[in-house]
C-alpha positions as CSV (number, residue, x, y, z in Angstrom):
1,M,65.9,-62.2,-221.9
2,R,68.3,-64.2,-219.9
3,S,67.1,-65.7,-216.9
4,L,67.7,-64.2,-213.6
5,S,70.1,-66.8,-212.4
6,S,72.5,-66.0,-215.2
7,L,71.9,-62.0,-214.5
8,V,72.8,-62.3,-211.0
9,R,76.0,-64.2,-211.8
10,T,76.8,-61.2,-214.0
11,A,76.0,-58.8,-211.2
12,A,78.0,-60.6,-208.9
13,A,81.2,-60.3,-211.2
14,G,80.4,-56.6,-211.1
15,V,80.7,-56.7,-214.9
16,A,79.3,-53.7,-217.2
17,F,75.7,-54.9,-218.7
18,A,76.6,-54.3,-222.3
19,A,79.1,-56.3,-224.2
20,M,80.9,-56.6,-221.6
21,S,84.4,-54.9,-222.5
22,V,85.2,-51.2,-222.8
23,S,85.8,-50.8,-226.7
24,A,86.6,-47.7,-228.8
25,A,82.7,-47.9,-229.6
26,H,82.1,-47.9,-225.7
27,A,84.8,-45.5,-224.4
28,D,82.7,-44.2,-221.6
29,T,81.4,-46.2,-218.7
30,I,78.7,-45.1,-216.1
31,T,79.5,-46.6,-212.4
32,G,76.7,-47.3,-209.8
33,A,75.8,-49.8,-207.4
34,G,73.0,-50.8,-205.0
35,S,69.4,-52.1,-205.2
36,T,68.8,-55.7,-206.6
37,F,65.2,-54.6,-206.8
38,I,65.7,-52.4,-209.7
39,Y,68.4,-54.7,-211.5
40,P,66.0,-56.3,-214.1
41,V,64.9,-53.6,-215.6
42,L,68.1,-51.4,-215.2
43,S,69.7,-54.1,-217.3
44,Q,67.2,-53.6,-219.8
45,W,67.9,-49.9,-219.8
46,A,71.4,-50.2,-219.7
47,Q,71.5,-52.8,-222.9
48,G,69.0,-50.2,-224.6
49,Y,71.4,-47.1,-223.9
50,S,74.6,-49.0,-224.7
51,K,73.2,-49.2,-228.0
52,A,71.7,-45.9,-228.6
53,T,74.9,-44.1,-227.5
54,G,77.9,-46.5,-227.1
55,T,78.0,-45.5,-223.3
56,D,77.9,-48.7,-220.9
57,V,76.8,-48.7,-217.4
58,N,78.5,-50.8,-215.1
59,Y,76.0,-51.5,-212.1
60,Q,76.8,-53.8,-209.2
61,A,73.7,-55.3,-207.8
62,I,74.6,-55.7,-204.5
63,G,71.8,-54.5,-202.3
64,S,70.9,-51.0,-201.4
65,G,72.9,-50.7,-198.3
66,G,76.1,-51.8,-200.3
67,G,75.4,-49.4,-203.0
68,L,75.2,-46.6,-200.3
69,K,78.6,-47.8,-198.8
70,Q,80.2,-47.7,-202.1
71,L,78.7,-44.0,-202.7
72,D,80.1,-42.8,-199.2
73,A,83.5,-44.5,-200.3
74,K,83.3,-42.4,-203.6
75,T,83.9,-45.6,-205.7
76,V,80.6,-45.0,-208.1
77,T,78.7,-42.1,-209.7
78,F,75.6,-43.3,-208.3
79,A,73.9,-45.6,-206.1
80,A,70.2,-47.3,-206.0
81,S,68.3,-47.5,-202.9
82,D,65.0,-48.9,-202.2
83,K,64.9,-47.2,-199.0
84,P,65.3,-43.3,-199.1
85,L,67.4,-41.2,-197.2
86,S,65.9,-38.4,-195.1
87,G,66.2,-34.9,-196.0
88,D,68.2,-34.0,-193.0
89,D,70.7,-37.2,-194.1
90,L,70.8,-35.9,-197.9
91,K,71.9,-32.6,-196.7
92,S,74.6,-34.1,-194.0
93,K,76.0,-36.5,-196.7
94,G,75.7,-34.1,-199.7
95,Y,73.5,-35.9,-201.7
96,V,70.7,-35.5,-204.0
97,Q,67.9,-38.0,-204.4
98,W,65.3,-38.8,-207.0
99,P,62.9,-41.9,-207.5
100,M,63.4,-43.6,-210.7
101,V,60.8,-46.6,-210.8
102,A,58.3,-48.1,-208.6
103,G,57.5,-51.6,-208.5
104,A,56.1,-54.5,-206.2
105,I,57.3,-57.0,-203.6
106,V,55.6,-60.4,-203.5
107,P,55.7,-63.2,-201.1
108,V,56.5,-66.3,-202.7
109,V,56.2,-69.8,-201.2
110,N,57.3,-73.6,-202.5
111,V,54.7,-75.8,-201.1
112,T,53.5,-78.7,-202.4
113,G,50.5,-78.6,-204.7
114,I,50.4,-74.6,-204.4
115,A,50.6,-72.8,-207.7
116,A,51.1,-69.0,-208.4
117,G,48.0,-67.3,-206.9
118,D,46.5,-70.5,-205.0
119,I,46.9,-69.1,-201.6
120,T,46.0,-66.1,-199.8
121,L,47.7,-64.4,-196.6
122,N,46.9,-61.2,-195.0
123,G,49.4,-59.1,-192.8
124,D,48.7,-60.7,-189.7
125,V,49.5,-64.2,-190.7
126,L,52.6,-63.4,-192.7
127,A,54.0,-61.6,-189.7
128,K,53.3,-64.6,-187.5
129,I,55.2,-66.8,-190.2
130,F,58.2,-64.7,-190.2
131,M,58.3,-64.3,-186.4
132,K,58.1,-68.4,-186.2
133,K,54.4,-68.1,-184.5
134,I,53.3,-70.1,-187.7
135,T,55.2,-73.1,-188.3
136,K,53.1,-75.3,-190.5
137,W,51.2,-74.6,-193.8
138,N,48.3,-76.1,-192.2
139,D,47.9,-73.8,-189.5
140,P,44.1,-72.8,-188.7
141,A,44.8,-69.1,-189.5
142,I,46.2,-70.1,-193.1
143,L,43.3,-72.4,-193.5
144,A,40.8,-69.9,-192.5
145,L,41.9,-67.5,-195.3
146,N,42.0,-70.5,-197.9
147,P,38.9,-72.9,-196.9
148,N,39.0,-74.6,-200.2
149,L,42.7,-75.2,-200.4
150,K,44.0,-78.7,-199.5
151,I,47.3,-78.0,-197.5
152,G,49.6,-80.8,-196.3
153,D,51.2,-80.8,-193.1
154,Q,54.3,-79.2,-194.4
155,A,56.9,-77.4,-192.3
156,I,57.7,-73.5,-193.1
157,T,61.0,-72.6,-193.7
158,V,61.5,-68.5,-193.8
159,V,63.6,-67.3,-196.2
160,H,64.8,-63.8,-196.0
161,R,67.8,-61.3,-197.0
162,S,71.1,-61.4,-195.5
163,D,72.3,-58.2,-196.7
164,G,71.5,-54.8,-195.9
165,S,68.4,-54.3,-198.2
166,G,65.7,-51.8,-199.5
167,T,63.4,-54.8,-200.2
168,T,63.9,-55.9,-196.6
169,F,63.0,-52.1,-195.5
170,N,60.0,-52.0,-197.6
171,F,58.8,-55.6,-196.7
172,T,59.2,-54.9,-193.0
173,D,57.8,-51.7,-192.9
174,Y,54.6,-53.1,-194.3
175,L,54.7,-56.0,-191.4
176,S,55.0,-53.1,-189.0
177,K,52.0,-51.2,-190.3
178,V,49.7,-54.2,-190.5
179,S,51.2,-56.0,-187.0
180,P,51.7,-54.2,-183.9
181,E,53.5,-57.0,-182.6
182,W,56.1,-57.4,-185.6
183,K,56.7,-53.5,-184.9
184,S,57.2,-53.8,-181.4
185,E,59.2,-56.7,-181.5
186,V,61.3,-56.6,-184.8
187,G,60.8,-53.5,-186.5
188,S,61.7,-51.9,-190.0
189,S,64.8,-51.5,-191.4
190,T,67.3,-52.5,-194.1
191,E,68.6,-55.1,-191.6
192,V,66.7,-56.7,-188.7
193,K,67.2,-59.2,-186.2
194,W,65.0,-62.2,-187.8
195,P,63.3,-64.5,-185.5
196,I,63.8,-67.4,-187.8
197,G,64.8,-68.1,-191.0
198,I,67.9,-68.8,-193.5
199,G,69.2,-65.8,-195.3
200,G,69.8,-65.3,-198.9
201,K,71.8,-62.4,-200.6
202,G,69.6,-60.2,-202.8
203,N,66.4,-60.7,-204.5
204,A,67.9,-63.4,-206.4
205,G,69.6,-65.2,-203.4
206,V,65.9,-65.2,-201.9
207,A,64.5,-66.5,-205.1
208,Q,67.0,-69.1,-205.5
209,Y,66.4,-70.4,-202.0
210,V,62.6,-70.8,-202.3
211,Q,63.1,-72.4,-205.4
212,T,65.1,-74.9,-204.2
213,V,63.9,-75.6,-200.6
214,P,60.5,-77.3,-199.9
215,G,58.0,-75.7,-197.8
216,S,59.9,-72.0,-198.0
217,I,58.6,-68.7,-198.3
218,G,60.5,-65.6,-198.9
219,Y,59.6,-62.1,-200.3
220,V,61.2,-60.7,-203.5
221,E,60.5,-58.1,-206.4
222,Y,57.8,-59.0,-208.8
223,A,60.2,-59.9,-211.8
224,Y,62.2,-62.5,-209.7
225,A,59.1,-64.2,-209.1
226,T,57.8,-64.5,-212.7
227,Q,61.3,-65.1,-214.3
228,N,62.1,-67.9,-211.6
229,K,58.5,-69.0,-212.3
230,L,57.9,-69.1,-208.4
231,A,54.5,-69.3,-206.9
232,Y,53.6,-66.0,-205.4
233,T,50.5,-65.3,-203.0
234,K,47.7,-63.3,-203.0
235,L,47.2,-60.8,-200.2
236,V,44.5,-59.3,-198.4
237,N,44.9,-55.3,-198.5
238,A,44.2,-52.4,-196.4
239,N,40.5,-52.3,-197.6
240,G,40.4,-56.0,-196.6
241,K,40.2,-57.0,-200.5
242,T,42.1,-59.7,-201.9
243,V,44.3,-59.0,-204.5
244,E,46.7,-60.7,-207.1
245,P,50.1,-59.0,-208.0
246,T,49.4,-57.8,-211.4
247,G,50.0,-54.3,-213.3
248,E,46.5,-53.1,-212.4
249,T,46.9,-53.5,-208.5
250,F,50.5,-52.2,-208.9
251,K,49.2,-49.1,-210.6
252,A,46.0,-48.9,-208.2
253,A,48.4,-48.4,-205.1
254,A,50.6,-46.1,-207.0
255,E,47.7,-43.6,-208.1
256,G,48.3,-40.3,-206.5
257,A,51.7,-40.5,-205.4
258,D,52.9,-37.5,-204.3
259,Y,56.6,-37.6,-204.4
260,G,57.0,-33.9,-204.4
261,S,55.6,-33.7,-200.9
262,V,58.4,-35.4,-199.2
263,P,62.0,-34.2,-198.9
264,G,64.2,-35.8,-201.3
265,Y,61.0,-37.3,-202.8
266,G,61.4,-40.2,-200.1
267,L,57.7,-41.1,-200.5
268,I,56.9,-44.9,-198.9
269,M,54.3,-46.7,-200.6
270,T,53.3,-49.6,-198.4
271,N,49.5,-50.6,-197.4
272,Q,48.0,-47.9,-199.5
273,P,44.4,-47.6,-199.4
274,G,42.1,-48.9,-202.3
275,D,40.0,-52.0,-203.0
276,K,42.4,-52.9,-206.0
277,S,45.8,-51.8,-204.3
278,W,48.9,-54.2,-204.0
279,P,49.9,-53.6,-200.4
280,I,53.7,-53.8,-200.8
281,M,54.9,-51.4,-203.0
282,A,58.4,-50.1,-203.2
283,T,60.2,-47.2,-204.9
284,T,63.7,-47.4,-206.2
285,F,65.8,-44.3,-205.7
286,V,68.8,-43.0,-207.3
287,L,71.4,-41.0,-205.3
288,T,74.4,-39.1,-206.4
289,Y,76.7,-36.2,-205.1
290,A,75.4,-32.6,-205.1
291,Q,79.1,-31.7,-205.6
292,P,80.3,-33.9,-208.2
293,Q,83.7,-35.9,-207.5
294,D,83.9,-36.0,-211.5
295,K,81.6,-33.5,-213.3
296,A,81.8,-35.4,-216.5
297,A,81.0,-38.7,-214.9
298,T,78.1,-37.4,-213.1
299,S,76.8,-35.3,-216.5
300,S,77.0,-39.0,-218.1
301,A,75.0,-40.6,-215.5
302,L,72.4,-37.7,-215.7
303,K,72.1,-38.0,-219.5
304,F,71.7,-41.9,-219.0
305,F,68.5,-41.2,-216.6
306,D,67.2,-39.1,-218.8
307,W,67.0,-41.1,-221.6
308,V,65.4,-43.8,-219.2
309,F,62.8,-40.9,-218.5
310,K,62.2,-40.4,-222.1
311,N,62.9,-44.2,-223.4
312,G,62.6,-46.7,-220.5
313,E,58.7,-46.9,-220.1
314,A,58.4,-50.0,-222.2
315,D,61.0,-52.0,-220.6
316,A,59.5,-50.9,-217.1
317,T,56.0,-52.0,-218.3
318,K,57.1,-55.0,-219.5
319,L,58.8,-56.3,-216.4
320,D,55.5,-54.9,-214.6
321,Y,57.5,-51.8,-213.1
322,L,55.9,-48.3,-212.8
323,S,58.0,-45.4,-214.5
324,M,57.9,-42.1,-213.2
325,P,55.0,-40.2,-214.6
326,E,56.3,-37.1,-217.0
327,S,55.3,-34.4,-214.4
328,V,57.7,-36.2,-211.9
329,A,60.5,-36.6,-214.4
330,A,60.2,-33.0,-215.1
331,L,60.4,-32.2,-211.7
332,I,63.3,-34.5,-211.0
333,E,64.9,-32.3,-213.5
334,K,64.8,-29.4,-212.3
335,T,66.0,-30.5,-209.0
336,W,69.1,-31.8,-211.3
337,A,69.7,-28.3,-212.4
338,T,69.4,-26.6,-209.1
339,E,71.1,-29.0,-206.6
340,I,73.8,-30.6,-208.6
341,K,76.6,-28.2,-209.2
342,D,80.6,-28.4,-209.8
343,S,82.2,-24.9,-208.4
344,G,78.5,-23.2,-208.4
345,A,77.9,-24.2,-211.9
346,A,75.0,-26.2,-212.4
347,V,75.7,-29.8,-214.4
348,W,72.3,-30.4,-215.8
349,P,71.1,-29.7,-218.6
350,A,74.6,-31.3,-220.0
351,M,76.4,-29.9,-222.5
């Protein structure tokens, strides 16, 4: 697999995942934009789909906010966002939304002598770091969580997203749940007024800064941490247990997730209970038009996502994402059949 840095150059250029020129064998192209959180696995799905069907997926990983702006401007067939729209917003915009994949957000650090999993943080300390209230890695609050770890007097550099980001939404939603101070002073959104730090564009931009800036800390989707060999932290979860980011702790956090209980499936999965639960989980949602701008394009996009539901679990598991269970996928496809219509006629199942 290519490195994330090379993947990001491809995404930034806005080229299709597969070859990437449209030839006679690849006459169809599905267009989408948005979340960088989903990009590592979506790129794998798109490559597999192109080989299986001859249809390319041209997806621009420009952040959740950017993807929604492109959908609003009617320049793409679908958008991907890690912040779900509310039921009222979906109705007012004329969109249909569904969950595509879940994954984890992990704090990552570049601290002298610290490898992946060496250092433990909790929500309160994490919030204080991102609020400039803890500025050194040997702060007493950090040492209290890591009594056997030797950490030098290194200054902390905070790295955050510079663009409208669903990853930021879920990260700041978590901080708002664990820190009343963060909730009142900063809050939760795709873009917030950061008290401190430098901004990186996309998950890849944050990963690159952390990789190169000594003493830094940032937050990225887990695949960006592993593929860039970044040192992730452990976290103390809602049950007070120290957990490491693994497939097991991600699954524990997602157990019992009832997407169907929320309008537009808009479930937020941060700070879930459970001794083994990883505390910062996120779902990437796909959005398209309830009344398609182009029936054929929408039908092609739904065929791709149907293929992913049936064939994409192995790629998701390999990158430590969580696929939607068959029961949720079946519910989603019923939503496609009832809510996506062209001149009153259902677009799905596709002919």
